C-alpha positions, -999 to +999 in steps of 0.1 A: -212-110-820-208-096-788-222-061-782-192-032-773-197-026-734-219+004-731-196+035-721-208+065-702-216+095-723-191+115-705-163+093-712-144+064-690-150+065-652-116+076-636-105+073-597-104+107-579-069+123-573-048+101-554-024+123-526+007+110-515+008+106-473+021+136-451+055+132-447+066+118-413+085+137-387+111+110-381+138+103-391+149+140-390+160+159-422+196+162-422+191+199-414+174+194-382+203+172-373+228+197-378+206+222-356+202+199-327+245+194-329+246+232-332+220+238-300+241+207-280+273+224-287+264+258-277+246+248-242+276+226-238+302+258-245+276+282-223+273+258-191+317+252-197+318+291-197+295+299-169+316+271-146+349+286-157+334+320-147+319+307-115+353+291-106+375+322-114+351+343-093+351+322-063+389+321-064+393+361-065+367+362-036+389+339-022+417+358-025+402+391-016+388+372+017+427+368+024+433+402+021+409+408+050+424+379+070+458+389+069+443+425+076+426+410+106+452+393+121+482+417+119+467+449+121+487+462+149+520+453+135+527+474+106+559+451+097+543+415+097+508+432+077+533+446+052+548+414+048+517+395+043+501+422+023+533+416+000+528+379+000+495+381-016+508+407-040+534+382-050+508+357-055+488+377-078+517+389-100+525+352-105+494+351-125+505+375-147+544+366-152+560+335-137+595+353-134+577+378-110+594+356-079+628+366-086+618+400-096+633+430-068+637+466-067+627+486-100+615+452-117+591+445-090+576+483-094+575+476-128+556+445-127+530+465-100+527+493-123+517+469-155+479+469-140+465+501-147+461+517-109+461+552-099+495+564-084+483+567-049+478+530-050+512+526-065+525+549-036+505+528-013+522+491-025+559+513-023+549+521+012+546+483+019+581+473+009+595+499+028+575+488+063+585+455+053+620+462+062+620+492+082+607+486+116+587+514+130+579+526+093+544+546+094+518+524+076+480+527+070+469+496+077+431+501+057+449+525+029+472+495+022+448+467+022+424+486+001+454+493-027+465+453-023+428+445-025+427+469-060+454+457-073+446+418-068+412+423-085+429+438-115+455+410-115+434+381-111+407+394-137+434+405-162+439+375-191+470+351-187+494+356-211+518+328-218+553+344-225+580+322-242 
């Protein structure tokens, strides 16, 4: 007969603990994909917003430069200066309300009053209308240009609201 195999005195021989391999970094878990897409969207929105702000700022700067150009061109002719500044005000007001092109008198003054400017500025803007139609009417060119510039800055920065 065969003799039983000799077993060590402490029991059977076992292998050491076998650990699983470390997890791979690729492919990414779904949470990381979500965070990547979210980060890309945030970067895209930030770039869009920055470009939009930069474009709006450049347009505003261009409009204010137009005020300076009109002032330099027509400083000695108050009636032409008032007409040029009034045209710039109309163009700026079109950003707020599309019906401003047909407004006259009190309706136009109410449109000018929609911007929160001081009464002195509104008085200067009203003086533009008087200087346009009355030859020889007194007009402080620098004050009128400054008032136009302030009003246009506020109108340019105001959010455009779509009216039905």
